[in-house]
N, CA, C and O atoms as a GROMACS GRO file, in nm:
protein
  516
    1MET      N    1  -0.595  -2.818  -1.658
    1MET     CA    2  -0.496  -2.807  -1.764
    1MET      C    3  -0.374  -2.888  -1.724
    1MET      O    4  -0.340  -2.899  -1.607
    2HIS      N    5  -0.310  -2.944  -1.824
    2HIS     CA    6  -0.193  -3.027  -1.800
    2HIS      C    7  -0.076  -2.980  -1.886
    2HIS      O    8  -0.095  -2.918  -1.991
    3GLY      N    9   0.042  -3.012  -1.840
    3GLY     CA   10   0.162  -2.981  -1.915
    3GLY      C   11   0.277  -3.066  -1.869
    3GLY      O   12   0.266  -3.139  -1.770
    4SER      N   13   0.388  -3.058  -1.940
    4SER     CA   14   0.506  -3.136  -1.904
    4SER      C   15   0.629  -3.080  -1.974
    4SER      O   16   0.619  -3.000  -2.066
    5CYS      N   17   0.744  -3.126  -1.928
    5CYS     CA   18   0.868  -3.096  -1.998
    5CYS      C   19   0.881  -3.193  -2.116
    5CYS      O   20   0.795  -3.279  -2.135
    6LEU      N   21   0.985  -3.179  -2.194
    6LEU     CA   22   1.004  -3.262  -2.312
    6LEU      C   23   1.014  -3.411  -2.279
    6LEU      O   24   0.958  -3.494  -2.350
    7CYS      N   25   1.085  -3.445  -2.171
    7CYS     CA   26   1.104  -3.586  -2.138
    7CYS      C   27   0.995  -3.643  -2.048
    7CYS      O   28   0.988  -3.765  -2.030
    8GLY      N   29   0.909  -3.557  -1.993
    8GLY     CA   30   0.800  -3.603  -1.907
    8GLY      C   31   0.835  -3.619  -1.761
    8GLY      O   32   0.749  -3.658  -1.682
    9ALA      N   33   0.959  -3.592  -1.722
    9ALA     CA   34   0.998  -3.605  -1.581
    9ALA      C   35   0.925  -3.504  -1.493
    9ALA      O   36   0.898  -3.532  -1.376
   10VAL      N   37   0.894  -3.388  -1.548
   10VAL     CA   38   0.820  -3.284  -1.474
   10VAL      C   39   0.683  -3.271  -1.540
   10VAL      O   40   0.672  -3.248  -1.660
   11GLN      N   41   0.579  -3.286  -1.459
   11GLN     CA   42   0.442  -3.276  -1.509
   11GLN      C   43   0.368  -3.172  -1.428
   11GLN      O   44   0.384  -3.161  -1.307
   12LEU      N   45   0.285  -3.095  -1.498
   12LEU     CA   46   0.213  -2.984  -1.436
   12LEU      C   47   0.064  -3.007  -1.443
   12LEU      O   48   0.012  -3.064  -1.538
   13GLU      N   49  -0.003  -2.962  -1.340
   13GLU     CA   50  -0.147  -2.954  -1.342
   13GLU      C   51  -0.184  -2.815  -1.294
   13GLU      O   52  -0.140  -2.770  -1.188
   14ILE      N   53  -0.265  -2.745  -1.374
   14ILE     CA   54  -0.306  -2.610  -1.342
   14ILE      C   55  -0.458  -2.608  -1.327
   14ILE      O   56  -0.530  -2.646  -1.418
   15GLN      N   57  -0.504  -2.564  -1.210
   15GLN     CA   58  -0.648  -2.554  -1.187
   15GLN      C   59  -0.700  -2.431  -1.260
   15GLN      O   60  -0.643  -2.323  -1.252
   16GLU      N   61  -0.808  -2.450  -1.330
   16GLU     CA   62  -0.871  -2.338  -1.400
   16GLU      C   63  -0.975  -2.275  -1.309
   16GLU      O   64  -1.016  -2.339  -1.212
   17PRO      N   65  -1.017  -2.156  -1.334
   17PRO     CA   66  -0.992  -2.077  -1.454
   17PRO      C   67  -0.859  -2.002  -1.444
   17PRO      O   68  -0.811  -1.972  -1.335
   18LEU      N   69  -0.802  -1.973  -1.560
   18LEU     CA   70  -0.684  -1.889  -1.566
   18LEU      C   71  -0.727  -1.745  -1.538
   18LEU      O   72  -0.833  -1.701  -1.581
   19GLU      N   73  -0.641  -1.673  -1.466
   19GLU     CA   74  -0.675  -1.536  -1.431
   19GLU      C   75  -0.600  -1.434  -1.516
   19GLU      O   76  -0.628  -1.314  -1.509
   20HIS      N   77  -0.505  -1.480  -1.596
   20HIS     CA   78  -0.425  -1.391  -1.680
   20HIS      C   79  -0.416  -1.447  -1.821
   20HIS      O   80  -0.451  -1.562  -1.847
   21SER      N   81  -0.369  -1.364  -1.910
   21SER     CA   82  -0.342  -1.404  -2.048
   21SER      C   83  -0.191  -1.418  -2.065
   21SER      O   84  -0.115  -1.362  -1.986
   22PRO      N   85  -0.147  -1.490  -2.167
   22PRO     CA   86  -0.003  -1.504  -2.190
   22PRO      C   87   0.063  -1.370  -2.222
   22PRO      O   88   0.003  -1.281  -2.283
   23GLU      N   89   0.187  -1.358  -2.178
   23GLU     CA   90   0.268  -1.240  -2.207
   23GLU      C   91   0.400  -1.286  -2.267
   23GLU      O   92   0.450  -1.394  -2.236
   24ALA      N   93   0.456  -1.202  -2.353
   24ALA     CA   94   0.585  -1.231  -2.415
   24ALA      C   95   0.689  -1.133  -2.363
   24ALA      O   96   0.664  -1.012  -2.357
   25CYS      N   97   0.804  -1.184  -2.324
   25CYS     CA   98   0.914  -1.099  -2.279
   25CYS      C   99   1.031  -1.116  -2.376
   25CYS      O  100   1.070  -1.228  -2.409
   26HIS      N  101   1.085  -1.003  -2.419
   26HIS     CA  102   1.190  -1.002  -2.520
   26HIS      C  103   1.325  -0.961  -2.461
   26HIS      O  104   1.418  -0.932  -2.536
   27CYS      N  105   1.338  -0.959  -2.328
   27CYS     CA  106   1.465  -0.919  -2.267
   27CYS      C  107   1.574  -1.022  -2.297
   27CYS      O  108   1.544  -1.136  -2.332
   28SER      N  109   1.698  -0.981  -2.283
   28SER     CA  110   1.810  -1.070  -2.317
   28SER      C  111   1.812  -1.194  -2.228
   28SER      O  112   1.848  -1.302  -2.276
   29GLN      N  113   1.776  -1.182  -2.100
   29GLN     CA  114   1.775  -1.299  -2.013
   29GLN      C  115   1.672  -1.401  -2.059
   29GLN      O  116   1.702  -1.521  -2.065
   30CYS      N  117   1.552  -1.357  -2.091
   30CYS     CA  118   1.449  -1.450  -2.139
   30CYS      C  119   1.490  -1.514  -2.271
   30CYS      O  120   1.468  -1.633  -2.292
   31ARG      N  121   1.549  -1.434  -2.361
   31ARG     CA  122   1.592  -1.491  -2.488
   31ARG      C  123   1.701  -1.595  -2.468
   31ARG      O  124   1.701  -1.698  -2.535
   32LYS      N  125   1.794  -1.569  -2.377
   32LYS     CA  126   1.901  -1.667  -2.352
   32LYS      C  127   1.847  -1.792  -2.284
   32LYS      O  128   1.893  -1.903  -2.312
   33HIS      N  129   1.749  -1.775  -2.195
   33HIS     CA  130   1.693  -1.890  -2.124
   33HIS      C  131   1.611  -1.980  -2.213
   33HIS      O  132   1.610  -2.102  -2.195
   34THR      N  133   1.542  -1.921  -2.311
   34THR     CA  134   1.450  -2.000  -2.392
   34THR      C  135   1.500  -2.029  -2.534
   34THR      O  136   1.450  -2.119  -2.600
   35GLY      N  137   1.598  -1.953  -2.580
   35GLY     CA  138   1.643  -1.966  -2.717
   35GLY      C  139   1.568  -1.874  -2.812
   35GLY      O  140   1.599  -1.869  -2.931
   36ASN      N  141   1.470  -1.803  -2.762
   36ASN     CA  142   1.392  -1.704  -2.838
   36ASN      C  143   1.327  -1.615  -2.733
   36ASN      O  144   1.380  -1.606  -2.622
   37PHE      N  145   1.219  -1.549  -2.762
   37PHE     CA  146   1.153  -1.473  -2.656
   37PHE      C  147   1.069  -1.568  -2.570
   37PHE      O  148   1.024  -1.672  -2.617
   38TRP      N  149   1.049  -1.530  -2.445
   38TRP     CA  150   0.973  -1.608  -2.349
   38TRP      C  151   0.825  -1.577  -2.366
   38TRP      O  152   0.787  -1.461  -2.378
   39THR      N  153   0.743  -1.679  -2.367
   39THR     CA  154   0.598  -1.660  -2.360
   39THR      C  155   0.549  -1.745  -2.244
   39THR      O  156   0.560  -1.867  -2.244
   40GLY      N  157   0.493  -1.677  -2.145
   40GLY     CA  158   0.444  -1.747  -2.027
   40GLY      C  159   0.312  -1.690  -1.980
   40GLY      O  160   0.267  -1.584  -2.025
   41ILE      N  161   0.252  -1.763  -1.889
   41ILE     CA  162   0.125  -1.719  -1.831
   41ILE      C  163   0.136  -1.727  -1.680
   41ILE      O  164   0.177  -1.829  -1.625
   42ASN      N  165   0.099  -1.618  -1.613
   42ASN     CA  166   0.103  -1.616  -1.467
   42ASN      C  167  -0.009  -1.702  -1.412
   42ASN      O  168  -0.126  -1.686  -1.446
   43VAL      N  169   0.031  -1.794  -1.325
   43VAL     CA  170  -0.062  -1.888  -1.262
   43VAL      C  171  -0.050  -1.870  -1.111
   43VAL      O  172   0.061  -1.864  -1.057
   44ARG      N  173  -0.162  -1.861  -1.046
   44ARG     CA  174  -0.160  -1.851  -0.899
   44ARG      C  175  -0.090  -1.975  -0.844
   44ARG      O  176  -0.122  -2.088  -0.882
   45ARG      N  177   0.005  -1.955  -0.755
   45ARG     CA  178   0.085  -2.068  -0.702
   45ARG      C  179  -0.001  -2.175  -0.639
   45ARG      O  180   0.033  -2.293  -0.644
   46THR      N  181  -0.112  -2.135  -0.578
   46THR     CA  182  -0.201  -2.234  -0.516
   46THR      C  183  -0.277  -2.316  -0.621
   46THR      O  184  -0.336  -2.419  -0.587
   47ALA      N  185  -0.276  -2.272  -0.747
   47ALA     CA  186  -0.345  -2.343  -0.855
   47ALA      C  187  -0.250  -2.430  -0.937
   47ALA      O  188  -0.292  -2.494  -1.034
   48LEU      N  189  -0.122  -2.432  -0.900
   48LEU     CA  190  -0.021  -2.504  -0.976
   48LEU      C  191   0.032  -2.622  -0.894
   48LEU      O  192   0.081  -2.605  -0.783
   49GLN      N  193   0.020  -2.741  -0.952
   49GLN     CA  194   0.074  -2.861  -0.890
   49GLN      C  195   0.184  -2.915  -0.982
   49GLN      O  196   0.163  -2.930  -1.103
   50VAL      N  197   0.300  -2.943  -0.924
   50VAL     CA  198   0.414  -2.992  -1.001
   50VAL      C  199   0.450  -3.132  -0.952
   50VAL      O  200   0.486  -3.150  -0.836
   51ARG      N  201   0.439  -3.230  -1.040
   51ARG     CA  202   0.486  -3.366  -1.010
   51ARG      C  203   0.623  -3.380  -1.074
   51ARG      O  204   0.644  -3.337  -1.187
   52GLY      N  205   0.715  -3.440  -1.002
   52GLY     CA  206   0.853  -3.449  -1.050
   52GLY      C  207   0.932  -3.324  -1.017
   52GLY      O  208   1.031  -3.294  -1.083
   53ALA      N  209   0.889  -3.251  -0.915
   53ALA     CA  210   0.954  -3.125  -0.877
   53ALA      C  211   1.102  -3.145  -0.844
   53ALA      O  212   1.181  -3.051  -0.854
   54GLU      N  213   1.140  -3.266  -0.806
   54GLU     CA  214   1.282  -3.293  -0.777
   54GLU      C  215   1.368  -3.284  -0.903
   54GLU      O  216   1.490  -3.273  -0.894
   55SER      N  217   1.305  -3.287  -1.019
   55SER     CA  218   1.378  -3.274  -1.145
   55SER      C  219   1.384  -3.129  -1.195
   55SER      O  220   1.446  -3.102  -1.298
   56VAL      N  221   1.321  -3.037  -1.123
   56VAL     CA  222   1.329  -2.897  -1.162
   56VAL      C  223   1.458  -2.839  -1.105
   56VAL      O  224   1.485  -2.849  -0.985
   57ARG      N  225   1.536  -2.778  -1.192
   57ARG     CA  226   1.659  -2.709  -1.149
   57ARG      C  227   1.630  -2.560  -1.154
   57ARG      O  228   1.585  -2.507  -1.256
   58TRP      N  229   1.656  -2.493  -1.042
   58TRP     CA  230   1.629  -2.350  -1.030
   58TRP      C  231   1.758  -2.272  -1.046
   58TRP      O  232   1.862  -2.308  -0.991
   59TYR      N  233   1.748  -2.164  -1.122
   59TYR     CA  234   1.862  -2.074  -1.143
   59TYR      C  235   1.819  -1.933  -1.102
   59TYR      O  236   1.720  -1.880  -1.153
   60GLN      N  237   1.892  -1.874  -1.009
   60GLN     CA  238   1.863  -1.738  -0.964
   60GLN      C  239   1.922  -1.642  -1.066
   60GLN      O  240   2.041  -1.611  -1.061
   61SER      N  241   1.839  -1.594  -1.159
   61SER     CA  242   1.890  -1.513  -1.270
   61SER      C  243   1.904  -1.365  -1.237
   61SER      O  244   1.972  -1.292  -1.309
   62SER      N  245   1.842  -1.320  -1.130
   62SER     CA  246   1.858  -1.184  -1.081
   62SER      C  247   1.820  -1.184  -0.934
   62SER      O  248   1.784  -1.287  -0.878
   63GLU      N  249   1.829  -1.070  -0.873
   63GLU     CA  250   1.805  -1.062  -0.728
   63GLU      C  251   1.668  -1.116  -0.688
   63GLU      O  252   1.655  -1.177  -0.582
   64LYS      N  253   1.566  -1.094  -0.772
   64LYS     CA  254   1.429  -1.130  -0.733
   64LYS      C  255   1.363  -1.233  -0.824
   64LYS      O  256   1.243  -1.259  -0.810
   65ILE      N  257   1.439  -1.292  -0.916
   65ILE     CA  258   1.379  -1.386  -1.011
   65ILE      C  259   1.461  -1.514  -1.018
   65ILE      O  260   1.583  -1.511  -1.028
   66GLN      N  261   1.390  -1.627  -1.012
   66GLN     CA  262   1.454  -1.756  -1.040
   66GLN      C  263   1.380  -1.818  -1.158
   66GLN      O  264   1.261  -1.798  -1.178
   67ARG      N  265   1.456  -1.894  -1.236
   67ARG     CA  266   1.401  -1.960  -1.354
   67ARG      C  267   1.414  -2.110  -1.336
   67ARG      O  268   1.517  -2.160  -1.291
   68GLY      N  269   1.309  -2.182  -1.372
   68GLY     CA  270   1.308  -2.326  -1.354
   68GLY      C  271   1.311  -2.399  -1.486
   68GLY      O  272   1.239  -2.365  -1.579
   69SER      N  273   1.396  -2.501  -1.493
   69SER     CA  274   1.409  -2.586  -1.610
   69SER      C  275   1.416  -2.731  -1.565
   69SER      O  276   1.449  -2.759  -1.450
   70CYS      N  277   1.384  -2.823  -1.655
   70CYS     CA  278   1.400  -2.964  -1.624
   70CYS      C  279   1.549  -2.997  -1.622
   70CYS      O  280   1.621  -2.964  -1.717
   71SER      N  281   1.595  -3.060  -1.516
   71SER     CA  282   1.737  -3.095  -1.504
   71SER      C  283   1.775  -3.212  -1.594
   71SER      O  284   1.894  -3.239  -1.611
   72ILE      N  285   1.678  -3.281  -1.651
   72ILE     CA  286   1.707  -3.395  -1.738
   72ILE      C  287   1.709  -3.353  -1.885
   72ILE      O  288   1.809  -3.376  -1.954
   73CYS      N  289   1.601  -3.292  -1.934
   73CYS     CA  290   1.594  -3.257  -2.077
   73CYS      C  291   1.622  -3.111  -2.106
   73CYS      O  292   1.644  -3.075  -2.221
   74GLY      N  293   1.624  -3.026  -2.004
   74GLY     CA  294   1.655  -2.885  -2.022
   74GLY      C  295   1.538  -2.796  -2.059
   74GLY      O  296   1.557  -2.677  -2.082
   75SER      N  297   1.418  -2.850  -2.065
   75SER     CA  298   1.301  -2.768  -2.102
   75SER      C  299   1.284  -2.650  -2.008
   75SER      O  300   1.296  -2.664  -1.886
   76THR      N  301   1.256  -2.534  -2.066
   76THR     CA  302   1.223  -2.415  -1.990
   76THR      C  303   1.082  -2.432  -1.936
   76THR      O  304   0.990  -2.463  -2.012
   77LEU      N  305   1.064  -2.411  -1.805
   77LEU     CA  306   0.934  -2.435  -1.743
   77LEU      C  307   0.875  -2.314  -1.672
   77LEU      O  308   0.758  -2.283  -1.690
   78PHE      N  309   0.956  -2.244  -1.591
   78PHE     CA  310   0.902  -2.143  -1.500
   78PHE      C  311   0.985  -2.015  -1.497
   78PHE      O  312   1.106  -2.017  -1.521
   79TRP      N  313   0.918  -1.908  -1.467
   79TRP     CA  314   0.976  -1.779  -1.431
   79TRP      C  315   0.912  -1.745  -1.299
   79TRP      O  316   0.791  -1.721  -1.292
   80ASN      N  317   0.993  -1.742  -1.192
   80ASN     CA  318   0.937  -1.742  -1.057
   80ASN      C  319   0.995  -1.630  -0.972
   80ASN      O  320   1.110  -1.641  -0.928
   81PRO      N  321   0.920  -1.522  -0.948
   81PRO     CA  322   0.967  -1.417  -0.858
   81PRO      C  323   0.983  -1.468  -0.716
   81PRO      O  324   0.901  -1.546  -0.667
   82THR      N  325   1.088  -1.423  -0.650
   82THR     CA  326   1.115  -1.463  -0.511
   82THR      C  327   1.078  -1.350  -0.415
   82THR      O  328   1.134  -1.339  -0.307
   83ILE      N  329   0.984  -1.267  -0.455
   83ILE     CA  330   0.937  -1.154  -0.376
   83ILE      C  331   0.842  -1.206  -0.268
   83ILE      O  332   0.752  -1.285  -0.296
   84GLU      N  333   0.864  -1.162  -0.145
   84GLU     CA  334   0.781  -1.208  -0.033
   84GLU      C  335   0.633  -1.180  -0.062
   84GLU      O  336   0.597  -1.071  -0.107
   85ASP      N  337   0.550  -1.278  -0.035
   85ASP     CA  338   0.404  -1.271  -0.053
   85ASP      C  339   0.358  -1.261  -0.198
   85ASP      O  340   0.240  -1.236  -0.223
   86TYR      N  341   0.449  -1.279  -0.294
   86TYR     CA  342   0.409  -1.279  -0.435
   86TYR      C  343   0.334  -1.409  -0.461
   86TYR      O  344   0.380  -1.515  -0.418
   87LYS      N  345   0.223  -1.404  -0.530
   87LYS     CA  346   0.134  -1.520  -0.540
   87LYS      C  347   0.135  -1.589  -0.675
   87LYS      O  348   0.053  -1.678  -0.698
   88TRP      N  349   0.225  -1.552  -0.766
   88TRP     CA  350   0.220  -1.602  -0.903
   88TRP      C  351   0.352  -1.665  -0.946
   88TRP      O  352   0.459  -1.622  -0.904
   89THR      N  353   0.342  -1.766  -1.030
   89THR     CA  354   0.455  -1.823  -1.103
   89THR      C  355   0.416  -1.825  -1.249
   89THR      O  356   0.306  -1.867  -1.284
   90ALA      N  357   0.506  -1.778  -1.335
   90ALA     CA  358   0.478  -1.783  -1.478
   90ALA      C  359   0.518  -1.920  -1.532
   90ALA      O  360   0.630  -1.966  -1.507
   91VAL      N  361   0.429  -1.982  -1.604
   91VAL     CA  362   0.451  -2.113  -1.664
   91VAL      C  363   0.474  -2.092  -1.814
   91VAL      O  364   0.400  -2.018  -1.878
   92ALA      N  365   0.576  -2.157  -1.867
   92ALA     CA  366   0.605  -2.145  -2.010
   92ALA      C  367   0.490  -2.202  -2.091
   92ALA      O  368   0.447  -2.316  -2.068
   93MET      N  369   0.441  -2.125  -2.186
   93MET     CA  370   0.329  -2.170  -2.269
   93MET      C  371   0.365  -2.295  -2.349
   93MET      O  372   0.279  -2.378  -2.375
   94GLY      N  373   0.491  -2.310  -2.387
   94GLY     CA  374   0.533  -2.423  -2.467
   94GLY      C  375   0.524  -2.557  -2.395
   94GLY      O  376   0.523  -2.661  -2.460
   95CYS      N  377   0.518  -2.556  -2.262
   95CYS     CA  378   0.510  -2.683  -2.190
   95CYS      C  379   0.366  -2.722  -2.156
   95CYS      O  380   0.342  -2.828  -2.098
   96ILE      N  381   0.269  -2.638  -2.192
   96ILE     CA  382   0.129  -2.670  -2.164
   96ILE      C  383   0.076  -2.757  -2.278
   96ILE      O  384   0.079  -2.719  -2.395
   97ASP      N  385   0.028  -2.875  -2.240
   97ASP     CA  386  -0.021  -2.973  -2.338
   97ASP      C  387  -0.168  -2.955  -2.372
   97ASP      O  388  -0.211  -2.992  -2.482
   98THR      N  389  -0.246  -2.899  -2.282
   98THR     CA  390  -0.388  -2.879  -2.305
   98THR      C  391  -0.407  -2.772  -2.413
   98THR      O  392  -0.351  -2.663  -2.402
   99PRO      N  393  -0.483  -2.802  -2.517
   99PRO     CA  394  -0.507  -2.699  -2.620
   99PRO      C  395  -0.578  -2.578  -2.560
   99PRO      O  396  -0.678  -2.591  -2.490
  100LEU      N  397  -0.525  -2.461  -2.589
  100LEU     CA  398  -0.582  -2.337  -2.536
  100LEU      C  399  -0.607  -2.240  -2.651
  100LEU      O  400  -0.529  -2.234  -2.747
  101ASN      N  401  -0.713  -2.167  -2.641
  101ASN     CA  402  -0.745  -2.067  -2.741
  101ASN      C  403  -0.709  -1.930  -2.683
  101ASN      O  404  -0.796  -1.846  -2.658
  102LEU      N  405  -0.578  -1.908  -2.662
  102LEU     CA  406  -0.529  -1.784  -2.603
  102LEU      C  407  -0.432  -1.716  -2.698
  102LEU      O  408  -0.367  -1.782  -2.780
  103LYS      N  409  -0.421  -1.586  -2.686
  103LYS     CA  410  -0.327  -1.508  -2.765
  103LYS      C  411  -0.241  -1.425  -2.669
  103LYS      O  412  -0.283  -1.395  -2.557
  104ILE      N  413  -0.121  -1.389  -2.713
  104ILE     CA  414  -0.034  -1.303  -2.635
  104ILE      C  415  -0.106  -1.170  -2.612
  104ILE      O  416  -0.157  -1.108  -2.705
  105SER      N  417  -0.108  -1.127  -2.485
  105SER     CA  418  -0.180  -1.005  -2.449
  105SER      C  419  -0.088  -0.884  -2.437
  105SER      O  420  -0.136  -0.770  -2.433
  106LYS      N  421   0.043  -0.908  -2.429
  106LYS     CA  422   0.136  -0.798  -2.404
  106LYS      C  423   0.277  -0.842  -2.438
  106LYS      O  424   0.314  -0.957  -2.415
  107HIS      N  425   0.357  -0.751  -2.492
  107HIS     CA  426   0.499  -0.773  -2.517
  107HIS      C  427   0.577  -0.678  -2.428
  107HIS      O  428   0.550  -0.558  -2.426
  108THR      N  429   0.675  -0.731  -2.352
  108THR     CA  430   0.757  -0.646  -2.266
  108THR      C  431   0.903  -0.646  -2.311
  108THR      O  432   0.948  -0.738  -2.379
  109PHE      N  433   0.974  -0.542  -2.271
  109PHE     CA  434   1.116  -0.523  -2.302
  109PHE      C  435   1.143  -0.532  -2.453
  109PHE      O  436   1.238  -0.597  -2.497
  110VAL      N  437   1.056  -0.466  -2.530
  110VAL     CA  438   1.066  -0.477  -2.675
  110VAL      C  439   1.191  -0.410  -2.732
  110VAL      O  440   1.236  -0.448  -2.841
  111ASP      N  441   1.249  -0.312  -2.663
  111ASP     CA  442   1.373  -0.251  -2.713
  111ASP      C  443   1.491  -0.347  -2.706
  111ASP      O  444   1.594  -0.326  -2.770
  112ASP      N  445   1.476  -0.453  -2.627
  112ASP     CA  446   1.584  -0.551  -2.609
  112ASP      C  447   1.566  -0.674  -2.698
  112ASP      O  448   1.646  -0.767  -2.691
  113LYS      N  449   1.463  -0.674  -2.781
  113LYS     CA  450   1.432  -0.793  -2.862
  113LYS      C  451   1.545  -0.825  -2.959
  113LYS      O  452   1.625  -0.738  -2.994
  114GLY      N  453   1.549  -0.948  -3.001
  114GLY     CA  454   1.648  -0.990  -3.100
  114GLY      C  455   1.619  -0.926  -3.235
  114GLY      O  456   1.504  -0.903  -3.270
  115GLY      N  457   1.725  -0.898  -3.310
  115GLY     CA  458   1.710  -0.837  -3.441
  115GLY      C  459   1.668  -0.934  -3.548
  115GLY      O  460   1.647  -0.893  -3.662
  116TYR      N  461   1.654  -1.058  -3.516
  116TYR     CA  462   1.623  -1.162  -3.614
  116TYR      C  463   1.474  -1.190  -3.628
  116TYR      O  464   1.436  -1.281  -3.702
  117TYR      N  465   1.389  -1.115  -3.558
  117TYR     CA  466   1.245  -1.136  -3.571
  117TYR      C  467   1.172  -1.003  -3.552
  117TYR      O  468   1.227  -0.907  -3.500
  118GLU      N  469   1.048  -1.001  -3.597
  118GLU     CA  470   0.960  -0.886  -3.581
  118GLU      C  471   0.842  -0.927  -3.493
  118GLU      O  472   0.801  -1.042  -3.493
  119ILE      N  473   0.790  -0.832  -3.419
  119ILE     CA  474   0.667  -0.853  -3.344
  119ILE      C  475   0.553  -0.816  -3.439
  119ILE      O  476   0.538  -0.700  -3.477
  120ALA      N  477   0.475  -0.915  -3.477
  120ALA     CA  478   0.380  -0.896  -3.587
  120ALA      C  479   0.233  -0.898  -3.545
  120ALA      O  480   0.145  -0.898  -3.631
  121ASP      N  481   0.206  -0.898  -3.415
  121ASP     CA  482   0.065  -0.895  -3.374
  121ASP      C  483   0.030  -0.755  -3.323
  121ASP      O  484   0.114  -0.665  -3.322
  122ASP      N  485  -0.093  -0.739  -3.281
  122ASP     CA  486  -0.142  -0.608  -3.236
  122ASP      C  487  -0.140  -0.592  -3.084
  122ASP      O  488  -0.194  -0.494  -3.033
  123ALA      N  489  -0.080  -0.686  -3.011
  123ALA     CA  490  -0.075  -0.676  -2.866
  123ALA      C  491   0.008  -0.555  -2.824
  123ALA      O  492   0.103  -0.520  -2.893
  124PRO      N  493  -0.028  -0.491  -2.713
  124PRO     CA  494   0.047  -0.375  -2.665
  124PRO      C  495   0.194  -0.410  -2.641
  124PRO      O  496   0.227  -0.524  -2.608
  125GLN      N  497   0.281  -0.311  -2.658
  125GLN     CA  498   0.424  -0.328  -2.639
  125GLN      C  499   0.474  -0.226  -2.537
  125GLN      O  500   0.427  -0.113  -2.534
  126SER      N  501   0.571  -0.268  -2.453
  126SER     CA  502   0.628  -0.176  -2.356
  126SER      C  503   0.778  -0.201  -2.338
  126SER      O  504   0.830  -0.305  -2.379
  127GLN      N  505   0.844  -0.105  -2.276
  127GLN     CA  506   0.988  -0.115  -2.250
  127GLN      C  507   1.017  -0.187  -2.118
  127GLN      O  508   1.133  -0.216  -2.090
  128GLY      N  509   0.917  -0.216  -2.038
  128GLY     CA  510   0.933  -0.285  -1.910
  128GLY      C  511   0.808  -0.364  -1.880
  128GLY      O  512   0.729  -0.395  -1.969
  129PHE      N  513   0.789  -0.394  -1.753
  129PHE     CA  514   0.671  -0.471  -1.713
  129PHE      C  515   0.547  -0.387  -1.716
  129PHE      O  516   0.438  -0.436  -1.685
   0.00000   0.00000   0.00000
């Protein structure tokens, strides 16, 4: 699977098979980072190759989470826990170029969602992870 930021400075290659389904987070931090709710897929770090990593700007958004964006075009790319021995990085679904037949499997932090949209699918919803 391949992906990139808007300007192409950061390019991703993800080795398949994927082990998780996409999840949507509606917390205020994800909404501020993406401009809407975040939809990402957890990818094993050993299965993720990033070309142009020098263009990724990391922001430590909480004690255990950093968020990655392209420093040139601003594209949201990653949600990356900094927990020791954690093996996953969430990749933004919007930056994946390979066509995928996947659906959101879960909505988190739904009480914090923006009032300007409704969650209209049948995926499970929770107040946390």
